[in-house]
NULUM-456186 format. One record per residue: x, y, z of N, C-alpha, C in turn. Coordinates in steps of 0.1 Angstrom, whole numbers, plus 2048, in hexadecimal, padded with zeros to 3 digits. Layout:
! residues N
XYZXYZXYZ
...
! end
This chain:
! residues 469
86877383686277D82E86377981F
85B77F81785A77B80986777C801
86A7737F98767747F187377C7E4
87D7847E087B78C7D387A7837C7
87D7767C887B76E7BC86C76D7B8
8637707C18557707BE85177D7B7
8597867B58567937AF85F7967A3
86278C79B86B78F790865788784
86978C77886678576B87077B769
86D77275F87876975B881770752
88E77275689877A74F8A2771749
89F7657458A875C73F8AE762732
8BB7637318C076A7258BD763718
8BB7567188B874F70C8A974F708
8A175671089375670E88F75E701
8867586F988275E6ED87475A6EA
86E7606DF86075C6DC86074E6D7
86B7486D386B73A6CE86C7306DA
8717356E587372C6F086972E6FB
8607376FA85673A7048487386FE
83E738706830735702829742700
8237446F481B7516F280F7516FC
80D75C70380275F70C7FA76A707
7EF7677017E77726FA7DD778704
7DE7857067D478C70F7CA792706
7BD78D7077B37916FD7A6796704
7A079F6FE7937A370278879B6FB
77C79B7007717946F87707986EA
7727A56E77727A96D977D7A46D0
7887A16D679479C6CF79578D6CE
78D7866D678F7776D778E7706CA
7837726C378176B6B678D76D6AC
79177A6AB79C77D6A27A97766A6
7AC7766B37B876F6B87B77606B5
7AC75A6B87AA74C6B67AB7486A7
7A575169F7A674E6907B574E68B
7BD7576917CB75768D7D274B692
7CD74569D7D47396A27CF72C69B
7C572D6937C072168B7B371B690
7AE7136877A170D6897A0704695
7AB6FD6987AC6F46A47AA6FD6B1
7B17086B17B07116BD7A27166BE
79B71A6B378E71E6B47847146BA
7867086B577E6FD6B97806FA6C8
78D6FA6CC7906F76DA78A7026E3
78B70F6DF78571A6E77767186E8
76F7146DD7617126DE75D7076E7
7646FC6E77626F06EF7636F46FE
76D6FD70177070170F76970D713
76171370A75971E70F76172B711
76C72D70A77473970C76D745706
76B74F70E76475B70A76C76870E
77976671278277171677C778722
77577172B77177873777D77C740
77B78574978778A75178E77E758
79B77D7557A377375B7A1765756
79876374D7967557477A275173F
7A67447417B273F73B7AE733732
7B47337267B272871D7C0724718
7C371771B7D07117177CE70A70A
7D670D7007D57076F27E06FD6F0
7DC6F06EE7E66E66EB7EA6E66DC
7F66E16D87F96DE6CA7F46D06C7
7F86CC6BB7F36BF6B67F96B36BE
8046B66C580A6AB6CE8056AC6DC
7FC6B56DF7F76B76EC8006C06F5
80B6C56F08136CE6F780D6DC6F8
8126E470180C6F27038116FB6F7
8087006EF80B7086E480A7176E7
7FF71B6EE7FD7296F17F27296FC
7F07357027E673670C7DF74470A
7D274470D7CB75170C7C675571A
7C676271C7C07677297B6772725
7AA77272A7A077C7277A2788730
79F79372A79F7A07327917A3737
78779D7317797A07347757AE72E
7697B27327647BF72D76C7CA734
76A7D672F7707E273576B7E3744
75E7E07467587E175475F7D775D
7617CA7587677C07607757C4763
77C7C975978A7CD75B78C7D8765
7837E27647847ED76E7817E977C
7787DF77D7757DA78B77F7D1791
7857C878978E7BE78F79D7C178D
7A17C87827AE7CB77F7B77BF77E
7C27C07777CD7B67777C87A8771
7C47A87657C079B75F7CB79175F
7D779575B7E278B75C7E478676A
7E378F7747E478A7817DA780785
7CD7827807C37787837C576B77D
7CD76B7717CF75F76A7DC75776E
7E575E7757F27587777F174A77E
7EA7487887E973C78F7E2731787
7DA73577D7D372B7757DB72576A
7E672B7677EF72775B7F871C75F
7FA71275680370775981270D759
81B70575F82970A76082F70C752
83871575183E718745842727744
84972B73A84D73973884573E72D
83E74972F83574F72583B75C721
83676171583976F71182B77570D
82978171081C78870F81A78C700
80F7896FB80A78E6EE7FD7966F1
7FE7A36EE7F37AB6F27F37B86EA
7E77BD6E77E67CA6E07E77D66EA
7E77D36F77E87DD7017F57E5700
7F57F17048017F9704801803710
80C80971280C81471C80980F72A
8018177317FD81473F7F6807741
7ED8047377E67F77387EF7EB737
7F97EC72F8027E172E80B7E073A
8107EB73F8177EB74C80F7E5757
8027E87587FA7E37627F97D4762
7F87CE7567F77C07568047B975A
80F7BE75581C7B875A81D7B9769
81A7C576F81B7C777D8117BD784
8057BB77F7FC7B27858017A4785
8097A077B80F79377B819791786
82179C78882B79B79382479B7A1
81A7A37A38137A47B080B7977B3
8077907A88007837AA80A7787AF
81777B7AE8217717B28247727C1
81E77C7C882177E7D681C7727DE
82476E7E88207647F18267677FF
81E76780982376981782575B81D
83275781D83574A82183E74982D
83D75383684675384184274784B
83674484C83173A85682C72D850
82872E84382472183C82772382E
82A71782882E71881982171A811
8237238078187277FF81D7287F1
81C71D7E982371D7DC8207287D3
82A72D7CC8297377C28247317B5
81C7387AD8197327A082572F798
82472479083071F78883272777B
82772D77682973476983274076B
83A74376184374E760840756754
84476375584176C74984E773745
85077373885C77A73385A789736
86579173886479F73B85F7A772F
8597B27328567BC7278627C0720
8617C371386D7C770B8717D670D
8677DE71286B7EC7138767EE71D
8807F671988C7F87218897FC72F
88E7F573988D7F97478807F674D
8767F27458687F074B8687E4755
86E7D975186E7CD75A8747D0767
87F7D77688867DB77487D7E477C
8777EE77686E7F777D8627F0784
85C7E777C8507E07828547D678D
8607D078B8657C77968677CF7A3
86D7DB7A18707E37AE8637E77B4
8587EA7AC84C7EE7B28457E27B9
8467D77B28407CA7B88477C67C5
8547C87C585C7C47D18587CD7DD
8567DA7DA8527E37E58447E07EA
83B7DD7E182E7D97E582F7CC7ED
8387C37EA8397B67F283E7BA800
8477C480184B7C880E8407CD817
8377D581182B7DA8188237CE81D
8207C58148177BA81781E7B1822
82A7AF8218317A682B8307AD839
8337BA83A8327C08478257C084D
81A7C284580D7C184A8097B384E
80C7AA84680879C84880F796854
81B79B85882279586481B798871
81878E87981079088581979888F
81279F8988187A88A18227A28AA
8217958AD82C78E8B483978F8AE
8397918A184679289984779F892
83E7A989583F7B688F83A7C0899
8427C28A38417CC8AD8497D98A9
8497E38B28517EF8AE8607EC8AB
8667E38B28747DF8AF8767D98A2
86C7D089E86D7C989186A7D3886
8617DC88885E7E687E86A7EF87C
8717F288787E7FA8868887F287E
8897E58808937DD8798907DC86A
8837DC86787F7DB8598837E9852
8817F4859885801853894802852
89B7FC85C8AA7FD85B8AF7F484F
8A97E984D8AD7E18418AB7E9835
8A07F083489D7F88288A7803827
8AA80A8328B48158318C281082D
8C68048338D37FF82F8D47FB821
8C97F681B8C97F180D8CB7FC803
8C68088078C78147FE8CF81F803
8D881D80D8E18278118DA833818
8CE83181E8C783B8258CD83D833
8CB8488398CE84B8478C2848850
8C484285B8B88408648BC842873
8B384887A8B584A8888A884588F
8A984289C89D83D8A489D8448B1
8928498B689084E8C38868458CA
8898408D68808368DC87F8388EB
8758328F18738328FF872840905
87984191187984E91887F859910
88885690688D8618FE8838688F6
8778628F386D8688EC8688748F4
86687390186287E90A86D88990A
87988490B88588E90C886896900
8828908F48848978E887789C8E2
86D89D8EB8608A48E885789C8DD
8558908E084B8888D98428828E3
83A88A8EA8338858F682787C8F2
82187E8E68158768E38198688DE
8248678D782985A8D382C8528E0
8338588E98368528F682A84E8FE
8208578FF81485490680C848901
80B8478F480483B8EE80B82E8F0
81982F8EF8208228EF82681E8FD
82482690782B82491382681891B
81A8139198148089208197FB91B
81F7FA9108247EE90A8327EA90F
8347DD9108427D991484B7DB908
8467DE8FD84F7E18F184F7F08EF
85B7F58F085D8048F185880B8E4
8518168E684D81E8DB8598258D5
8588298C886482F8C285F8388B6
8688418B28668488A587184589C
86E84089087883C88687984787C
88584B879887857870892853866
88D85285989684E84E898859844
8A485C8408A78668368AE86082A
8AA86481E8B185F8118B086A807
8BB86C7FF8BC8767F58C08847F9
8C888A7F18CD8987F58CA8A27EA
8C18A07E18BD8A97D78AF8A77D3
8A98B27CE89B8B17CA8918B67D5
8848B67D187A8BB7DB87A8B17E7
8758B77F28758B07FF8678A9801
86889C80385C89480585D88D812
85388F81B85388882884787F829
84A87282B83F86882D83E86483C
83286484182F86184F82585684F
82984B85682183F85681D83A864
81183886780C833874812825876
81982388181F81788481A811891
80D81089380880989F8087FA89C
8127F48A28147E689F80A7DC8A4
8037E08AF7F77D98B37EE7E38BB
7E17E38B97D97EC8BF7CE7E58C7
7D07E58D47C57DF8DD7BA7E88DF
7BC7F58DB7B27FF8DF7B68078EB
7C08028F37C48088FF7B980590A
7B780F9137AD80D91E79F80D918
79D81390C7908129057928058FC
7927FA9037967ED8FD78D7E98F2
7937E58E778B7E08DC7847D28E0
7787CF8DA7737C18DB77C7B88D3
77C7AB8D77847A18D07827A18C1
7767A38BC7737A28AE77A7AE8A6
77D7B98AD7837C48A77927C48A8
7977BB8B17A67BA8B37AD7B08AA
7A57A88A37AB79D89B7B57A2890
7B27AD88A7BA7B287F7C37BD883
7C57BF8907CD7CB8947DC7C9891
7E17BE88C7EE7BD8887F17C687C
7E67CA8757E77D28697E67E186D
7E67E587A7E57F387D7F27FA87B
7FC7F38778097FA8738097FB863
7FD7F985D7FD7F984E802806848
80081284F80581E84A81481E849
81A81985382981885382D80E848
82680384682A7FA83B82880182E
81E80982C81C81081F82781A81C
82B82282683582C824843825822
84581A82885281382685280D818
84780781384680280684880E7FC
8418197FE8438247F58518297F5
85782A80186582E80286E8257FA
86B8187FA87480E7F38728117E4
8668147DF8648177D186C8237CD
86B82E7D687283A7D28818387D2
8868317DC89582F7DC89A8267D1
89381B7CF8978117C58968177B7
88D8207B588B8267A88938337A6
89A8377B18A28437B189A84F7AE
88F8517B488685C7B188D8697B7
88E8747B089687F7B48908887BE
88F8827CB88988A7D68928897E2
8908927EB8968907F988C88A802
88D87D80488387580B88687481A
87B87682287C87483087086B834
87286183C867858840867858850
85B85B85585985C86484F851867
85284987184983E87584983E885
83E84388B83C84189983783289B
84082A8A183D81C8A383A8198B2
82E8148B482A8128C28218068C2
81E8018CE8137F88D180A7FE8DB
7FD7FE8D87F38048E07EE7F98EA
7F37F98F67F17EE8FF7EA7F390C
7E77E99157E17ED9217EA7E992D
7ED7F29367F47EF9427F17FA94C
7F87FA9577F58049627F981295E
802813954806821950800825942
7F681E93E7F08229317E9830932
7EA8379277E38449267D4841927
7CC84B92C7BE8499307B5852928
7A884E92779E85792379D86392C
79C86F92679C87B92E7AA882930
7B487A92E7C288192E7C388C924
7CB8969277CE8A091E7DD8A091B
7E089D90F7EE89C90A7F28A9903
7FF8AC9048048B88FC80D8B28F1
80A8B68E58118B08D981F8B88D8
8268B38CE8338B98CB8328C88C8
8288CB8C08278D98BC81F8E28C6
81D8DD8D28178E58DC8088E48DD
8018DE8D37F28DD8D47EF8D28DF
7E48D58E67DF8CC8F17D48C38EB
7D48B68EF7CA8AD8EA7C38A68F5
7B68A78F67AE89F8FF7AC8918F9
7AF8879017AE8798FD7A0874901
7978748F878986F8FB7878608F7
79185A8F179184C8EE79F8478EB
7A483E8F37B28398F17B38318E5
7A882D8DF7A98258D27AA82E8C6
7AA83B8C87AE8458BD7BC8498BF
7C583F8C07D38428C37DB8458B7
7D78418AB7E084389F7E285189C
7D885989E7D986889B7E286E8A5
7E38698B17EC86F8BB7FB86C8B8
7FE8608B480D85E8B18108658A4
80786589A80A86C88E80C87B890
80488189980588F89C81389489F
81A88C8A88288908AC83188F89F
82F88489883888288C83588C881
82889087F82589A87682B8A887A
82A8AB8878308B888B83F8B8889
8468AD88B8548AC8878568AE879
84E8A78708508A986284E8B785D
8448BE8638418CC85F84C8D5863
8548D286D85F8DB8718698DD866
86B8D385D8758D485386F8DB846
8628DE84685B8E483B85E8DD82D
85B8D082D85D8C98208528CE816
8558CA80984B8CE7FE83E8C7800
83F8BA8058328B38078348AA813
82B8AA81C8298A082781E897824
82088A82481688082081587682B
80987483180886A83B7FF85F836
80285383B7F98478387F6840845
7EA83C8477E68368547D982E853
7D982385A7CC81B85C7C5822867
7BE82D8647BB83686F7AC834874
7A383386A79583386F78C828868
78382387077981A86A76F822862
76E82F86476583785C76983784E
77683784B77A83783D77682A836
77681F83D771812837762813834
75B81883E74C81983C74982282F
75182D82E74F836822753830815
75E829814764825808767816806
76580E8117698008107777FE811
77B7F180E7897ED8117927EF805
78D7F17F97957F27ED7998007E9
79280A7ED7948177E879A8207F4
7A68257F17AD82D7FB7A983B7FB
7A38408067A084E8077AC85780A
7AD8638047B886C8087B387A809
7BA8828107B78908127C289980E
7BE8A48077C88AE8037C18BB801
7C78C68047C28D48007C78D97F3
7D18D17ED7D78D67E17D08CF7D5
7C88D77CD7C18D27C27CA8CC7B7
7D58D27B57DF8CD7AB7E48BF7AF
7E78BE7BC7EC8B17C17E18A67C0
7D58AA7C37C98A17C27C789C7B4
7C88A67AA7C68A279C7D1898798
7DD89C79B7E88937977E788579D
7E48847A97E28777B07D786F7AA
7CB8767A97BF86F7A47C2869796
7C887178D7CB86D77F7D586177F
7DF8627887E98587897E384B78D
7DA84C7977D484079D7CB838792
7C484078A7BC83A77F7C5833775
7D083A7717D98347677DF82776C
7E28257787EA81977C7E1810785
7D48127867CB80978D7CF80879C
7D18137A27D38137B17C981D7B6
7BD8197B87B28237BA7B282B7C7
7B08387C67AF8417D27A384A7D0
79F8507DB7938597DA7958657E4
7938717DE79587D7E778A87E7F1
78E8817FD78488580878789380C
77D89A81277F8A88147848AC822
78E8B58237918BC82F7868C6832
77B8C283776E8CA83876F8D3844
7728E08417758EA84C7698EB856
75D8EA8527528EB85D7538E1868
75A8D686575B8CB86F7678CE879
76E8D98777798DC8807748DD88F
7688E28907638E489E7618D78A5
75F8CC89E75D8BF8A47698BA8AB
7758BF8A77828BA8AD7878C48B8
77F8CD8BC7838D78C677A8D68D2
77F8CF8DC7778CC8E87758D78F2
77D8E18F177C8EC8FB7868EB906
7878E090C7908DE91879E8DD913
7A08D99067AD8D99007AC8DE8F2
7B78DF8EB7B78E48DD7B08DA8D4
7B28CD8D67AD8C38CD7A78B78D4
79E8B08CE7978A48D379C8988CA
7A188E8D07A58838C779A87A8C2
78E87B8C87838728C47768798C7
7728828BD7658898BF7598808C1
7508848CA74487D8CC73B87D8C0
7328738BF7288738B572B8698AA
7388678A673B85E89C73A86388E
73586F88C73487487E741878878
74287586B74E87A86375B87686A
75C86A86E76886687677586786E
775864861781864859785873857
77B87B85577E88A85278389185F
77D88E86A78289587679089087A
7938838777A187E87A7AB885871
7A78878647B088E85B7B189D85F
7A78A38637A88B18687B18B2874
7B08A887D7B88A88897C78A8884
7CA89F87B7D889E8767DD8AB870
7D48B18687D88BD8617DD8C886A
7D88C88777DC8D28807EB8D2883
7F18C78807FF8C58838098C7877
8038CC86C80B8CF8608078DD85C
80F8E786080B8F585E8138FC853
81F8F68508288FD84782A8F6839
8248EA8388278E282C81A8DD825
81B8DA81880F8D481280D8C6818
8018C281A7FE8B68227F48AD81A
7F78A081A7EE8968147ED88B81E
7E18868207DF87B82A7D6870824
7DB8638267D38578227CE85082E
7C184D82E7BB8458387B8837832
7C382F8327C282282B7BD817834
7BA80B82D7B67FF8347C17F5835
7C87F382A7D47EB82A7D27DC82A
7C67D88277C27CA8287B87C681D
7BB7BB8177B17B580D7A97AA814
79C7AD8177947A381E791796816
79279780878F78C80079A78C7F5
79E7807F07A87807E57A27877D8
7AB78E7D27A87947C57B47937BC
7B27957AF7BD7937A57C979B7AA
7D57957AB7E279B7AF7E27A07BD
7D779E7C57D67A37D27D07987DB
7D878F7E17D37857E97CD78A7F6
7C57827FD7C078680A7CC78A813
7CA79581A7D57998237DA7A7821
7E57AA8267EB7B78257ED7BB816
7EA7C88137EB7CD8067EE7DC806
7F67E07FC7F97EE7FA7ED7F67F4
7EC8027F87E180B7F37E68197F2
7E681E7E57EA82C7E37F882F7E0
8018257E48108287E38148297D4
80E8207CC8128207BD80C82D7B7
8008317BB7FB83D7B680384A7B9
80884A7C68108557CA81D8557C2
8238497C18308497B982E84E7AB
82384A7A582084F79781E85E796
8188637A18148727A181F87B7A6
8298767AC83487E7B283A8887A8
83E88479C84488E79383B89A791
82E8987908258A478E8238AB79B
8218A47A681E8AB7B282A8B37B7
8378AE7B58428B47BA84B8BC7B0
8478BA7A384D8C279985B8BE795
85D8B179386B8AD78E86A8A4782
! end
């Protein structure tokens, strides 16, 4: 798994502006002024090299001896910046080796965003093949505590990416449990696990039904941390591989199913952020970890299952298994009546059709929570979009033969009906649900192709306002 050395600044105690290289972050409007301050030779060099401060564009400035004197990175226009995010992240791999210090007029959230982008651009998944990290290093921000805060956020994002990127051969329910246990041990959290037949004995019938066909036992992971403050429960879908069950997926749809535990990876990353930053909440993390496989005892289309809270569910598609395992975990979460229950899941293709791979849809009935989260997401460049718990669609998930239908016919509003299904299992608590993708199909600044966090940083930023601490 990834080493934390890829998510740190250069913290050399002897580092100073005299011993590091100035790295100027400039917009197109600032470029000429910055170059004029650096002298005529710099202006001429920039003109020869066509430097226009486009997003992520890098210009290296030599001194009279040919040594590296300074470097410039363009932020591009406001439109470019809003589309691509993380200009420093885009530039990191283009810079020659050395230790740089940032020179920029940016302040506040925009400045933090660029430093974080630098750290995130250092991520490499090198468990199976060497993937060299960029050699350029950046001096930490001078604001007290900011470097440590950003490093902790980047390290938690790296955990999420690592878990998603690891193939299912090495990331089954047992390995996901081991990852959660390492996290619990690192921060003094308590953790318990219910698995196999014990799931039936302790009334988690739908987790057991979905996972029973696999040779790798299904389980429910339950982590607790903190003994003061508002109660926050995170629930993450941990389907470590999804064949579709008896409603078998075609091969083209199965290729990325190692990422179907992306919700679990997200909540573990968010939990690491919360614990490492000592956020004043009572945290609980619930992960139903299963593999949806095919064997003689697999659950079947047409089966009717009874969930933990007593609701009956007609199974009309075994490939809509995520909402089944989440339902039992959400029912358990609701029994404790926390201040907020928040679920994350790679739940529906409909969400991707609606919003694409980069924008994380979320559902909430609490307008104050929605406003806090939406504003936080904009501030820190972690985009989310509210989707509706549209009450008129409730009838679509009511089959008549049972209380609920796990896969309504027709295909309309698939993400909404899945969210409505989950909401039926949270009756006593405020509820928020994310239908995330968890995967970057193409490389982007600070976000390489592969597993990626979505919404966790926005939630972290919004928690003080949402939970009132």
